[in-house]
C-alpha positions in Angstrom: 41.9 -83.5 -3.7 38.5 -80.9 -2.6 39.2 -77.6 -1.5 43.1 -76.6 -1.7 42.5 -74.1 1.0 42.1 -76.8 3.9 45.6 -77.8 4.2 46.7 -74.5 6.1 50.3 -75.9 7.5 52.4 -73.6 8.6 56.1 -73.5 9.0 57.5 -71.6 11.3 60.5 -69.1 12.7 60.4 -68.1 15.9 63.3 -66.2 15.9 64.9 -63.4 18.7 64.8 -61.0 16.1 62.2 -62.0 13.1 59.2 -64.2 13.4 58.6 -65.9 10.2 55.4 -68.3 8.8 55.8 -69.6 5.1 52.1 -70.9 4.8 51.6 -74.3 2.7 51.2 -73.5 -1.1 51.0 -69.5 -0.4 55.1 -68.8 0.1 56.2 -66.1 3.0 53.1 -64.3 4.7 54.3 -62.7 8.0 58.5 -61.5 8.5 58.1 -58.7 11.4 60.4 -58.3 13.9 60.0 -60.2 17.4 58.7 -57.4 19.0 55.5 -56.3 21.1 54.2 -52.8 22.4 52.5 -52.8 25.6 50.7 -49.8 27.8 52.5 -49.8 31.0 49.7 -48.9 32.8 47.3 -51.2 31.7 49.5 -54.0 30.5 47.9 -54.0 27.1 49.5 -54.8 23.5 49.2 -51.7 21.2 51.2 -53.1 18.5 53.1 -56.2 17.0 55.7 -56.8 14.9 56.4 -54.0 12.5 54.4 -51.4 13.8 55.5 -52.4 17.7 59.5 -52.1 16.0 59.3 -48.8 14.9 58.3 -47.7 18.5 61.4 -49.5 19.5 63.8 -46.5 21.9 61.3 -43.7 20.6 58.3 -44.3 22.6 55.9 -42.1 25.2 57.0 -43.6 28.5 53.5 -45.1 29.6 54.3 -46.9 25.8 56.9 -50.2 26.7 58.5 -51.6 22.9 59.4 -55.4 24.5 60.9 -58.3 23.1 59.4 -61.3 24.3 62.6 -63.6 22.9 65.5 -62.8 24.8 69.1 -65.0 23.3 66.3 -67.9 21.6 64.1 -68.4 24.1 61.1 -67.0 25.4 61.3 -64.1 28.1 58.2 -63.4 28.1 55.0 -66.5 27.9 52.6 -64.0 27.7 53.6 -61.7 25.1 55.2 -64.5 22.8 51.4 -66.4 22.8 49.9 -62.9 22.1 52.4 -62.4 19.0 52.4 -65.8 18.0 48.1 -66.0 18.1 49.0 -62.3 15.8 50.4 -63.9 13.1 49.1 -67.1 13.4 45.4 -65.5 12.8 47.5 -62.9 10.0 47.5 -66.1 7.8 44.9 -67.7 9.3 42.5 -66.7 6.0 40.0 -70.0 6.4 40.6 -69.7 10.2 36.8 -70.4 10.9 37.0 -73.6 9.9 40.5 -75.6 10.4 43.2 -75.4 12.5 46.4 -75.6 11.1 49.1 -77.6 11.9 52.9 -76.1 12.5 56.2 -77.2 12.8 58.4 -74.6 14.8 62.5 -73.6 14.7 63.7 -73.3 18.0 67.5 -73.1 18.9 69.1 -76.6 19.5 70.2 -75.6 22.9 66.6 -75.0 24.4 65.1 -76.6 27.9 62.5 -78.7 27.9 60.8 -76.2 30.1 61.3 -73.3 26.9 60.0 -76.1 24.5 57.3 -77.0 26.3 56.0 -72.9 26.6 56.3 -73.1 22.4 54.0 -75.7 22.0 51.5 -74.3 24.8 51.6 -71.4 23.0 51.1 -71.8 19.7 48.6 -74.5 21.2 47.0 -71.8 22.8 47.1 -69.7 19.6 45.6 -71.6 17.7 47.7 -74.5 15.9 46.0 -78.4 16.1 49.4 -80.1 16.2 52.8 -78.6 16.9 56.0 -80.1 16.5 59.8 -78.8 17.2 62.7 -78.7 15.2 66.0 -77.5 15.8 66.8 -74.5 14.0 70.0 -76.4 12.7 68.2 -78.8 11.4 65.1 -76.4 10.1 68.0 -74.8 8.3 69.3 -77.6 6.3 65.9 -79.1 4.9 65.4 -75.6 4.0 68.2 -75.8 1.6 67.7 -79.0 0.6 70.3 -80.8 1.6 69.6 -84.5 2.6 69.8 -84.8 6.1 68.9 -88.5 6.3 72.3 -89.6 4.7 75.1 -90.7 6.6 77.1 -88.2 5.1 78.1 -85.3 7.0 76.9 -81.6 6.5 78.2 -78.6 9.1 75.1 -75.9 9.2 76.3 -72.9 11.5 73.1 -71.0 11.9 74.0 -67.7 13.6 70.5 -65.4 14.2 69.4 -62.2 16.4 69.8 -64.3 19.9 71.8 -67.7 19.4 74.6 -69.5 16.9 73.8 -73.0 16.2 76.8 -75.1 14.7 75.5 -78.9 14.4 77.4 -81.7 12.2 73.9 -83.4 10.5 73.7 -86.5 9.2 71.4 -90.0 9.7 68.4 -87.1 10.6 70.6 -86.3 13.6 72.9 -83.7 15.4 76.0 -85.5 15.4 77.1 -82.9 17.8 75.7 -79.4 18.2 77.0 -76.5 19.7 74.7 -73.7 20.8 76.2 -70.4 21.9 73.4 -67.3 22.9 75.1 -64.8 20.8 74.3 -63.6 17.6 73.1 -60.3 16.2 71.7 -58.6 19.4 75.3 -59.1 20.9 77.0 -57.8 18.2 74.5 -54.7 18.1 75.6 -54.6 21.7 79.1 -54.4 21.3 78.6 -51.5 18.8 76.4 -50.1 21.3 79.0 -49.6 24.6 81.7 -48.7 21.7 80.6 -45.7 21.6 79.8 -45.2 24.9 83.2 -46.2 26.1 85.5 -44.7 23.2 83.3 -41.4 22.5 80.7 -40.6 25.4 78.3 -40.9 22.5 74.9 -42.4 23.6 72.9 -44.6 20.7 69.8 -46.6 20.9 69.2 -50.6 19.2 68.3 -49.5 15.9 71.1 -46.6 15.8 73.9 -50.0 16.3 72.4 -52.0 14.4 71.5 -50.1 11.3 75.7 -49.1 12.0 76.1 -53.0 11.8 74.7 -53.3 8.8 75.6 -50.5 7.0 79.8 -51.0 8.1 79.5 -54.1 10.0 82.7 -56.5 9.5 84.1 -59.4 11.1 87.4 -59.2 8.6 89.2 -56.6 6.5 87.5 -55.3 3.8 89.5 -53.9 0.6 88.1 -50.2 1.0 86.8 -49.7 4.3 83.9 -47.6 4.8 82.4 -44.7 6.7 78.9 -43.3 8.0 77.4 -40.5 10.2 76.3 -41.6 13.1 74.1 -39.6 15.4 73.8 -40.2 19.2 73.7 -38.6 22.7 76.9 -37.2 23.9 76.8 -38.5 27.6 79.2 -35.4 29.0 77.0 -32.5 27.9 73.6 -33.9 27.2 73.5 -32.8 24.0 72.6 -34.8 20.2 75.9 -35.2 18.5 77.2 -36.2 15.2 80.0 -38.6 14.8 81.5 -40.2 11.8 82.6 -44.0 12.4 84.4 -46.1 10.5 84.2 -50.3 9.9 87.5 -50.9 11.5 86.3 -49.6 14.2 83.3 -50.9 14.6 85.5 -54.1 13.6 87.2 -53.9 16.7 84.3 -53.1 18.8 82.4 -56.7 16.6 85.7 -58.9 17.5 84.2 -60.0 21.3 81.3 -61.8 20.0 82.4 -63.2 16.4 85.7 -64.9 17.9 83.2 -66.2 21.1 81.3 -67.8 18.1 84.8 -69.4 16.2 86.0 -70.7 19.2 82.1 -72.7 19.3 82.5 -73.6 15.7 86.6 -74.9 16.3 84.8 -76.9 19.6 82.5 -78.4 17.3 85.1 -79.2 14.5 87.2 -81.0 17.3 83.8 -83.1 18.5 83.2 -84.8 15.2 83.8 -88.1 14.3 86.7 -88.5 11.8 84.7 -89.6 9.2 82.8 -86.8 9.1 85.0 -84.5 9.3 86.6 -85.8 6.0 82.9 -84.9 4.9 82.9 -81.7 6.1 86.6 -80.9 4.7 84.8 -81.6 0.8 81.5 -80.1 1.2 83.2 -77.0 3.5 80.7 -75.4 6.4 77.6 -73.7 5.3 76.2 -70.7 7.1 72.9 -69.6 7.2 70.9 -67.0 9.7 70.7 -63.1 9.1 73.7 -62.3 10.8 75.6 -64.5 8.8 75.4 -62.1 6.1 77.3 -60.3 8.1 80.7 -58.9 5.8 84.1 -60.8 5.8 82.1 -63.5 8.4 83.0 -66.2 6.0 86.8 -65.1 5.5 87.5 -65.1 8.8 86.2 -68.2 9.2 88.0 -69.7 6.1 91.4 -68.3 7.9 90.2 -69.8 11.0 89.4 -73.1 10.3 91.3 -73.8 6.7 87.4 -75.1 5.4 85.3 -74.2 2.6 83.0 -71.6 3.9 79.7 -71.1 1.9 77.0 -68.6 2.8 73.5 -69.4 1.4 71.2 -67.3 -0.6 68.9 -65.8 1.4 69.5 -67.4 4.8 66.8 -65.0 6.5 64.5 -67.3 5.3 65.7 -71.2 5.3 64.4 -72.0 9.2 61.0 -71.1 8.3 61.0 -73.0 4.9 62.5 -76.3 6.1 60.0 -76.2 8.6 57.2 -75.7 6.2 59.2 -79.0 4.1 59.2 -80.7 7.0 54.6 -80.5 8.0 53.8 -81.1 4.0 56.3 -84.9 4.7 55.8 -85.0 8.1 56.6 -89.4 7.6 59.8 -88.6 5.8 60.8 -86.4 8.6 59.1 -87.5 11.8 62.8 -88.6 13.0 64.4 -85.2 12.8 61.8 -83.2 15.3 62.2 -83.0 19.3 61.3 -85.3 21.8 58.5 -83.1 23.5 56.4 -82.5 20.1 56.6 -86.5 19.2 52.8 -86.4 20.4 50.3 -89.5 19.4 49.2 -88.4 15.8 
């Protein structure tokens, strides 16, 4: 074996909301927001990750907090590169000796241009061998689902920027739908609802807080409420309101209905033999936004299928990506085509 620290393979989930990095035999080392703070005048990066997220909506005029990933894909190539570099260097204790290999989880609806951008970013961040895998496939492997078997599994990965719906069998995706709607769109719906209904302006971070505290997709046994602080658009001064979970459920209805429609479409396209498997095993939900209260219940009602939300849905893609790089020969067939370089 020699030096145990030589093998520094990485499993990366390059998410719209968060970037996670798993490192072989050291576990989850990075779980930080995909946010970069930039000085507008000098165009220099002043903070990345957690530190930058704290600046969202609170920065002085010359500093701008940017999310370089939009809807699961790269919106700002340079910033993603800097962000990846920062995270990879942070985990690379022994970076002077070895450049790591990495498998990166990306949305299944990604274009060739976007694939190239991810690979180039990782390579210039110091990764010597980059492979890409679709998020539903990575999360299934992270959960320990035997994706190489003929039996079908339906995985729904709802993240910050996308909802990925895939039926997996024999190392491939038999059918997949990718809608660019996720936690971000839910937050936006809350912002516009409060603006329309109460003339109250709240920022992204507050909207996310509301979603986490009282958001739901299905009526709750005990409805919740919370105080929300924002700016009154008419008077222009700060004001506080009490908001109920019923109102927020109405606000969230549109993005959630869109995701459910896509799930129904994917079910319609599934071959009958695999549909029978899904009836037996149910739908597996993963990704941060799958934690929204009652989303599993709403899905059960609408599809009449069993729905399971897995434990720790946030880390599945990164865990699966690491498992793939550790057993590359076994999992080679599940990788996306761009990444099939000569090995």
